[in-house]
N, C-alpha and C positions, 0 to 999 in steps of 0.2 A: 625770528630774531637773528641778528648778525652774530657770527661766531666771535668770541672774545680772544681765544688763543689761535693764532694763525702761524703756520710754519711754512718755510719755503719749499718749493718743488724739489723732489729728489728723483734722480734717474737711477733706476735699478737695472742692472745688466745680468742676464742669466743665459746660460747655454744649456739647451735641452737635447738629449739624445732621442732620436726617432728611429725605431726599428724599420728596416726596409726603405729608408729614405734614398731616393735615386741620386746618383752622382751630381746631376745638374742642379739639384736643390740643396746640395751641401753648402752650408753657410748662409742659407736664407735668413734674412733679417726681418723680424716683425716689430712693429711698435704697437703697444697695447695701452689703451686708455679706457677709463671706466668712470661711471657715477659722477657726471658733471653737475647735475642738479642746477641747471642754469635757470635761475628764477629771480635774480637780483639780490639774493641774500647769501647764497652758499658758495658762489664761485665768482671771484672778482675778475674784471676785464683784463687786468694786468697779468694775473696768473694764467688765464686762458690764452692770451697772446703769447706769453712766454712758452707755454706748453706747445703750442702749434709751431713756434719758431724752432724749439729744441727738437721736436719730432722731425721736422723737415731737415735739420742739420744731420740727422742720422742717416738720411737717404735710404729709407727702408724699402724692402721689396713689397711689403703689404702693411697697411694700418688696420688694426682690428679694434672695434669699439664694443664694449659689453654692457650697454644699457644704462638706464636712469639718466636720460638727457635733461629731463624736466623733473619737477617735484610733484606738483598737482595740476595747476592750470597749464594747459598745453600751449598757450599763446606764445611764450618766449622761444619755442622751438624754432620759429622762423628766423629770429635774429641769431640764434645759435648756429643754425645751418649756414647762414651767410659767413660765419667765421670758420666753421669746419670745412667749407669748400676750399680753403687755402691749405689743407693738409695735402702733402705730396708723397707719392710712392710710386714705384715702378708698376705695380699691379693693382693700384686703386685702394679703396677703403671698403671694408665689409663690416656689418654691424648686426648685433642681435638687440633685443629690447629687454627692458627690466620691468619690475613691478610698477614703478611710478609712471612709466610710459603707457601703462594700461590702466591708469588710476580711474579715469572716467570712461564711460562707454565710447566717447568720441576721441579720447586722447591718442589711441594707437593710430587712428586715421591721420591725425595732424602730424604726428611724429614721423610716420612713414612717408607722408607726402613731402614734408620739409626736407628730410634727409635724401630721399631719392631725387628730389628736385635739384640737388647740388652734386649728384653723381655717386652718392653713397649707396651701396647695395645692402638692403635690409633683409635679413634672413629670419623668417618665423616658420620653424619646422620646414626648412628648405636646405638645399645643398648648392654650393657654388664652387667654381673651379678657377679662381683668379690666378692660382699658381700652377694650373694644369691638372690633368686627370690623375697624376700620380700623387697628389696631395689635396684631396677635396676639403672644403671648409663647410662644416655643418653648423647652422644656426638654429637653436631650439627655442620654442615658445617659453615664456617665463614660467617658472615652477608654480607660482601662485595663480596663474591663469587656469582656465579649464581646458587648455589646449596643449598642455605639456604631454606629448605622446611620442617618446623617442623611438620606440620600436619600429614603426613603419618607415621612419626616416633612415635610421642607422642600418637597417637590414637591406636597404637598397644598395649598400656598398659591399664590394668584395672584401671578405675578412682578411685577405692578404694585403689590402691597400691601407697604408697609413692615413690618418685623418686628423684634422684639427676640429675641435668642437667649441662653439661659443655658447655659453649658458650662464646667464646673469648670476644666478644664485648658486654658490658652491655646494650647497646641500645636495644638488643633483648628482654630484660625484658618487654618492652612495647608491643612487638609483641607476646609474649608468654602468655599474659593474658587470652586467651580463654581456656588454659589448666592448669591442676594442675602441679605446679612446687614447690615442697617442699623446695628445695634449689638450686638456680642457682649459679654457680661459674664462675666468669669472671675475666678479666684483662684489657689489651689494653690501659688504660688511663695513666698508670704510676702514678696514684694518682694525676695527674696535675703537678707533679714535683716541682713546687714552691707553697708553702702554707703559708699564713699569719696567724699566731696564732689567734684563736678566730674568724677569718673571713672566711677562706676557701682557696681553690686553686685559683690561678690567672685565669685559664680558667673559673672556675665557677663564679668568680666575674665579669668576662667580659660578662656573659650571658645577663644581663639587657641592657648593652651597645649595644650588637649585635642586640637585638630586637628593639632598638630605631634607629639604623643607617640604612638608606635605603639599601636594598639588593644590588642594583647596585654598591654601594660603597665598599661592603665587600671585593672584590678581591684586592682592593687597600690599605687595612689596614692589614698588615701582621698578627698581633695577632688574629684578627677576622677571617681571612681566614684560618689560621692553626688550630685554636681551632674548628671551624665548621667542618673541615675535619675529625677530630678524632671521636667525638661523638656529638650527640644532647643533651644527658642528662648528662651534667657535674655535676649535683647535685648527681649523682651516681658514682662519680669519684673514691671513695675508701670506704672500710668498708661495714657495714651491712645496708641493706635497706629492709623495708617491703613495698611491692608494691601490693596493694589490697590484694588478698588472697595468693600471692606468696612471696617468700623470695629470696634476692639477696645478695651475698657477692662479693666484688670487691677487688682483690689483687693489691697492688701498683707495683708489679713486681720487678725484680732484675736488669735488664738492665737500663741504664741511657743515655738519649740523651743529647748532648751539649746544654746548658752550665753546666747542672748538676741538683742536687736536693737540695732544701732548705726546712727544716721542713717536708720532705716527704721521709723518708728513705726507702731503699729496704726492702721487706717484705717476711717473711716466716709465713704462717698462720697455726695455729693449731686449728682445729674445732672439738668440741665434740658434738655428736648428742645425744639428749635425747628425750624421749617421752613427748609430750605436746599437749595441745589443743590450736589451733590458732597459730599465728606467734609470734615471740619474740626472742630476743637475750639473 
């Protein structure tokens, strides 16, 4: 179903401190997009065109995409790729995949084929160096796949080397604590879609209720059932989070599920990297 409540695109600008960032990468600009759900229902052509135009106006060094390009049927990915090929950046576009990109056994094949066909580098438990060897980009398999195995990937990197990690589901931030993650970029939550000003998203506000209601009853309470299916850590539903020694940024996404968004607009994130000691936005 088409969303009823539609909000305009918002550009969020954040500055992230990266320990050991070399001088030549000081001020590196990333554009982060996520959760397009390009299926004819959840993302309009006007919003997509506006997003690509605004992304290009930023003249980023790198564009990063963090999954859920489709919803279930993978066929629309080929039309989406024809639009994403117009994204411009100095060092290209890199992407990880989300749970919807892995929905059917053949979905991942189509998504990877379409994106790589327009020059987007798709990382599934892989490392790329679009910004050079001093700041590798790690793209992990989706948490809900059977292939989320970060250890052999992250342990290929020198622990003194800063790195960016693309991981669709922000819950992985808890699992990545044993390793250095200077900045994890995620999506998946759509920011909660319904946000009460000064209080937070509806799913986050339901967390205390979920903990008090006996688990056997959860399947019979739709909002508890659905929220629990999406993520455990709704407190990380959007924006910047410092998690122990690591940093996480969660994009609210572009696509919108029915009935829509309230106080949670679709997001284009512009991230500037600077050298710094410790975490901080």
